[in-house]
C-alpha positions in Angstrom: -0.1 -0.2 0.0 1.4 3.5 -1.2 1.9 5.4 2.0 2.7 9.4 1.5 6.1 9.9 2.0 9.2 10.2 0.3 12.1 7.3 1.2 15.8 8.2 1.3 18.3 4.5 1.4 20.9 5.6 3.7 24.5 4.5 4.4 26.5 7.2 6.0 28.3 7.8 3.1 28.6 12.0 1.8 26.1 11.2 -1.6 23.6 9.2 0.4 23.5 12.8 3.0 23.2 14.3 0.0 20.0 12.3 -1.5 18.5 13.2 2.0 18.8 16.6 1.6 17.4 16.0 -2.0 14.6 13.9 -0.2 13.8 16.4 2.6 13.3 19.3 -0.1 11.4 17.5 -1.8 9.1 16.3 0.8 8.5 19.4 2.1 7.3 21.0 -1.2 4.9 18.2 -1.7 3.5 18.1 1.8 4.6 14.0 2.5 6.7 12.9 5.2 10.1 11.5 4.9 10.9 7.8 5.9 15.1 7.9 6.7 16.1 3.9 5.7 19.6 2.0 6.6 19.0 -1.7 5.6 21.9 -4.1 7.1 21.8 -7.7 7.0 23.4 -7.6 10.6 21.0 -5.7 12.5 20.6 -7.8 15.8 17.2 -7.0 18.2 17.9 -4.8 21.1 19.5 -5.5 23.8 18.6 -2.9 26.7 21.2 -4.1 29.0 24.2 -3.5 26.7 25.7 -0.2 26.4 25.1 1.0 23.2 29.2 1.7 22.1 28.6 -2.3 22.5 25.3 -2.6 20.1 26.9 -3.9 17.4 23.3 -1.7 15.8 25.5 1.2 16.9 26.7 2.6 13.7 23.2 2.0 12.2 20.9 3.6 14.4 23.9 7.0 14.2 23.9 7.1 10.5 20.1 7.6 10.9 20.1 9.6 13.8 22.9 12.0 12.3 21.1 12.2 9.0 17.7 13.3 11.4 19.2 16.0 13.1 20.8 17.5 10.5 17.2 17.8 8.3 15.1 18.3 11.2 17.3 21.8 11.7 17.1 23.0 8.2 13.0 21.6 8.0 11.6 21.3 11.4 8.0 20.9 10.0 9.3 17.8 7.9 7.6 14.8 9.5 10.9 12.3 9.2 10.9 8.9 10.5 13.5 6.1 11.5 13.1 2.8 10.3 16.0 0.1 10.1 16.3 -2.9 8.9 17.4 -6.3 8.6 17.3 -7.4 5.2 19.7 -7.4 2.5 19.8 -3.9 0.9 18.5 -4.7 -2.1 15.3 -6.3 -0.9 15.0 -3.3 1.7 15.0 -0.8 -0.9 12.3 -2.2 -3.5 9.8 -3.4 -0.1 10.2 0.3 0.5 10.0 1.8 -3.0 6.7 -0.1 -3.2 5.0 1.4 -0.2 6.5 5.3 -1.1 6.0 7.6 -3.4 9.0 8.0 -4.3 12.3 6.6 -3.5 15.8 8.6 -3.1 19.2 6.7 -4.0 22.5 8.9 -3.7 25.0 8.7 -6.4 28.3 8.1 -6.7 29.3 6.0 -9.8 30.8 8.1 -12.6 33.3 6.1 -14.4 33.1 3.5 -16.3 34.2 1.5 -13.5 32.5 3.5 -10.2 29.7 2.3 -8.4 26.8 3.6 -6.8 25.2 3.9 -3.2 25.5 0.5 -1.8 27.7 -0.7 -4.7 25.6 -1.3 -7.7 22.5 -1.6 -5.9 20.8 1.5 -7.2 21.1 0.2 -11.0 19.3 -3.5 -9.3 16.7 -1.0 -7.8 15.8 1.6 -10.3 15.7 -1.4 -12.9 12.9 -3.7 -10.6 11.5 -0.5 -8.2 7.7 0.3 -8.4 7.4 3.7 -7.5 9.6 6.1 -9.2 13.8 6.3 -8.3 16.1 9.4 -8.0 19.7 9.3 -8.2 21.2 12.3 -6.6 24.4 13.6 -7.3 26.8 15.3 -3.7 28.9 18.2 -4.4 26.3 21.2 -4.5 26.1 22.7 -1.1 23.6 22.3 1.2 21.4 25.5 1.3 18.9 24.6 4.4 15.0 25.5 4.3 13.0 25.0 0.5 12.4 28.2 -0.1 16.7 29.2 -0.2 17.2 26.7 -2.8 18.2 28.0 -5.7 16.3 26.1 -8.6 16.8 25.3 -11.9 14.2 24.0 -14.8 13.8 20.1 -14.8 14.1 18.4 -17.9 12.1 15.3 -19.4 13.2 13.0 -21.9 10.0 11.1 -24.0 10.5 8.5 -26.5 7.5 9.0 -28.1 7.0 5.6 -28.3 4.9 3.7 -25.6 2.9 5.5 -22.7 4.5 8.2 -21.4 1.5 9.6 -18.9 3.6 8.3 -15.5 6.4 10.4 -16.6 5.1 13.1 -17.5 2.5 13.7 -15.0 6.1 13.4 -12.6 7.8 16.2 -14.6 4.2 18.6 -14.5 3.7 18.3 -10.9 7.6 18.2 -9.9 7.8 22.0 -12.7 4.3 23.1 -11.0 5.8 22.5 -7.2 9.5 24.3 -7.7 8.3 26.5 -10.0 10.2 26.4 -12.4 10.0 25.5 -16.4 9.9 22.0 -18.0 11.7 21.5 -20.6 10.6 18.4 -23.3 13.1 16.9 -24.6 13.1 14.4 -28.0 16.5 12.8 -29.6 15.7 11.1 -33.0 18.6 10.0 -35.0 18.6 10.6 -38.5 18.1 7.1 -41.0 20.7 5.7 -42.9 19.7 7.6 -46.1 19.5 10.7 -44.7 23.9 11.0 -44.9 25.2 11.7 -48.1 28.9 12.1 -49.1 29.4 15.6 -48.3 27.5 14.9 -44.5 23.9 15.3 -44.5 20.6 15.8 -46.8 19.2 19.4 -45.3 15.6 18.0 -46.6 15.4 14.9 -45.3 16.8 16.3 -41.9 13.7 19.0 -41.9 11.3 16.1 -43.1 12.3 13.7 -39.7 12.4 17.0 -37.9 9.1 18.6 -38.9 8.0 14.5 -38.5 9.2 14.6 -35.0 8.3 18.1 -33.7 4.7 17.1 -34.7 4.6 13.7 -32.3 5.9 15.7 -29.5 2.9 18.3 -30.0 0.6 15.6 -30.1 2.0 13.9 -26.9 2.4 17.3 -24.6 -1.3 19.0 -25.5 -3.7 17.3 -23.0 -0.7 18.6 -20.3 -0.5 21.8 -21.8 -4.4 22.1 -20.7 -4.1 20.4 -18.0 -1.2 22.6 -16.5 -1.3 25.8 -17.6 0.5 27.6 -15.5 3.3 25.5 -16.2 6.1 26.9 -18.5 7.3 24.4 -21.0 10.3 24.5 -23.5 9.8 21.8 -26.3 13.0 20.7 -28.1 13.4 18.2 -31.1 17.5 17.3 -31.0 18.6 15.1 -34.5 20.7 12.6 -32.6 20.8 9.4 -30.5 18.2 9.4 -27.5 20.6 9.2 -25.3 23.2 12.2 -26.1 19.7 14.4 -26.6 18.6 13.9 -22.8 21.9 14.2 -21.0 22.7 17.0 -23.4 19.6 19.1 -23.0 20.5 18.0 -18.6 23.7 20.6 -18.4 22.8 23.0 -15.9 19.1 21.6 -14.8 18.2 20.7 -11.5 16.9 16.8 -12.4 16.8 15.2 -15.4 13.5 12.7 -15.5 13.6 9.4 -18.0 11.0 6.7 -18.4 12.3 3.1 -18.3 10.0 0.4 -19.1 9.2 -2.1 -16.3 8.5 -5.0 -18.2 11.3 -5.6 -19.9 12.2 -9.5 -21.9 14.0 -11.7 -20.0 17.0 -11.3 -22.0 16.7 -8.0 -22.6 19.2 -5.1 -20.1 16.3 -4.3 -16.8 17.4 -0.6 -17.6 17.7 1.3 -21.7 21.1 3.0 -22.9 19.0 6.5 -22.5 18.8 5.4 -18.8 22.4 3.7 -18.3 23.6 7.3 -20.4 22.3 9.1 -17.8 23.6 7.7 -14.7 26.5 7.3 -15.7 26.8 10.7 -17.2 30.1 12.6 -16.0 29.6 14.1 -13.0 30.4 18.0 -14.2 26.2 18.5 -15.1 25.2 19.4 -12.0 21.8 17.1 -12.4 20.3 14.3 -10.7 18.2 11.3 -12.3 14.8 10.1 -12.3 13.0 7.3 -13.8 10.0 6.4 -14.0 8.5 2.8 -14.4 6.2 1.9 -18.0 6.8 5.9 -18.8 8.7 4.9 -22.3 10.5 2.8 -24.4 14.3 3.6 -23.9 
């Protein structure tokens, strides 16, 4: 059963603390509660007669407690819950995602061989979660209350194939609650016959761009009517979808990408666009959000 809560996974790293800060601000915007989750398979039942320093759960408790103390100072009116779970991280995070409005995880993996929060667990969770998952990059200073945080526009990458409603609803609501523009980006590769010895046939490129723009307008039309106060900038880029969304996301605050929840058994859990986004260099100061059953990427 979905609860009115944003859940963030904590492991004591700077990346997970950055995720907790982002999650607290987002929960406050959406008027939701915040849940701080730490999962460790070796957690044991509390023993009242043992001092905390000898308690093997001490570090786990300290991670959650310290995060709560910091967040409470900056968000005094935000309801914050603590949850320690004696499970494998993957299991605990997927269960938490199913019960939450969204799951937030810290991201540290930028190099090809680097990993994410809890190693590669973030990628595992992103590919299987029933609810939206946000990967937050560390690095920006924490400015405190939601009203004090410098906001930037949000970018949503659209495939124009398959259902888009989950992704677009989340994108529009996020832009609305932040009071920032929404940039809807669609990347489309040119067909082989568009390439000629001297470059690209301008007529074919124009036709492809116009067709893609018509399709993008059709997808966005009902959402423009539903959210008339959200400023929307739509953009068609004649390049691969992965290149289009990664380049468009530079300087934005949040990149939203659809992910197909029910992929075939032989296909990778995450499509090439999502893989490119989460493996992108750390320089762009944007975070990555994925919503299941939103697009064909």
